[in-house]
N, C-alpha and C positions, 0 to 999 in steps of 0.2 A: 283543118289545122288543129293540132293538139293544143291544149291549154298552155303547156310549157313553151311551145313555139310561139304562141300568141303573146305570152308574157315577155319573151325575149324581144319580139317585134315592138312592144311598147317601149322597151328600153332603147332600142335602136332608133325608133321614131323620135323619141325625146332627144337623143344625142344629135340626130340630124337636124331637128328643129333648132337646137342651140347653135349649131355650126352655121346653119343657113339663115339664122335670125328669123325663123319662120314661125310665127305665132299660131298659124293654122295647124301645123303639125302638133304643137303642144296642146291645142284645144282638143285634138283627136285622142290624146292619151292621158290628160289630166281630168280627174273628177271635179265637179263643181266645188266640193269641200276639201280638196287636196291640201295637205300641209307639207311643205318642204322646209327642212331645217339643215343647217350646216354650221361651220365655224363662224360664229358671230351673227347668225341670222335665223329667223323663223318667219315664214310667210304662209298665211292661211288663205285659201280660196284660189280658184283657177285664175280669175281676172287679175288678182294681186300678183300672182306668180308670173304672169306674162310680162310684168315689168322687168323681170330678171333678164329677159332677152334684150331689152333696151340697155340694161347695165352692161351686158357682155359687149354689145356693139360700141358702147362708149369707152369701156375700159381696155379693150383689146383690139388689135388690128385684125386678128382672125383667131379662131379656135378649132380644135379637132378633138372630138370625143370618140373613143373607141370602146365598145362593149366587148369585154373578153369572155366572161362566162357568168353563169347564174346557178344558184342553188335555190330551188323553190319548192314550196309545199302548197298544193291546191286542196281546198276544202269547200266543195260546192261552188258558190259564186264569189268566193274570196280566195286570196292567195297571199302568202308571205314569203320573203326570201331575201337573198343577198345578191346584188349585181356588182361584179368587179369590173372596173373601167380605168382607163387612163384619159386624162384631159390635158391637152397642150394649149397654152394661151400665149399667142404671139403679141409682144409688146415692145415698146421702145425703152431701152435702158437709159440711165442717166448720162451716158456718153453719146447718145444718139444712135447707137447700134441696136439692132433688133435682138431680143432675147426670147427664149421660150420658158415660161413658167409651167412645169410639168407636175401634175398631181397624180399619185396612185390613189384611187378612190375605191371605197366599199360603200355602196348604197344599201341601207337597210330599208327594204321596200314592202309596201302593202298595196294590194290591188283589189278591185271589185269588178265583177263582170256586169256590164250595163248593155243589155241586148246582146249583140254579137261581139261586142268589144270589151277588152279589159282596160281599165283605167287606174292610174295611180291614185291612191287615197292618202298615201304617205311616202315620202322619200327622205331619209335621214342620210346626209352626205358626210361620210367620215374620210378624212384625208389621212392615209397611213404615212405618207411622206411626200415631200415636194423637192423639186430640183430646179435650179436655174441654169439654163444652157445658152451659149451663144448660137445664133442662127448662122450656119455656114452658107457660102455662095453656092449656087446651083449651076452646074455646067462649066464649060470653059477649061476644065482640067485635062491634062494629058492622060491618055488611056494606058 
């Protein structure tokens, strides 16, 4: 697998771990000394960052993170780049109906190769915009 493909896989495993609330997946892709920052937060260390999974489970009914594309530069055993994603967060609105909080995200990423794996050493989450959408009913409509 090329370095570029492996770097994309780390982003996809990170997204899947968030959506499945699977800390094992995050342990695979986060370095011990990882720093993840975003609007209003900065968390250093893999074990501390695993708490974000608990926060997602508490704050939202479900999430869906989609990795769209990456622009990366590999230099030996390190890499830097940008990962563009969309994150959908299903939650209950004030009127009791479900809403989707949708974020257009640009992660500013740094990775380090550890053995055969690439791990995040830094992820800076930048939200370009957000949107709040009602959740529609599935099925039951006329064709």
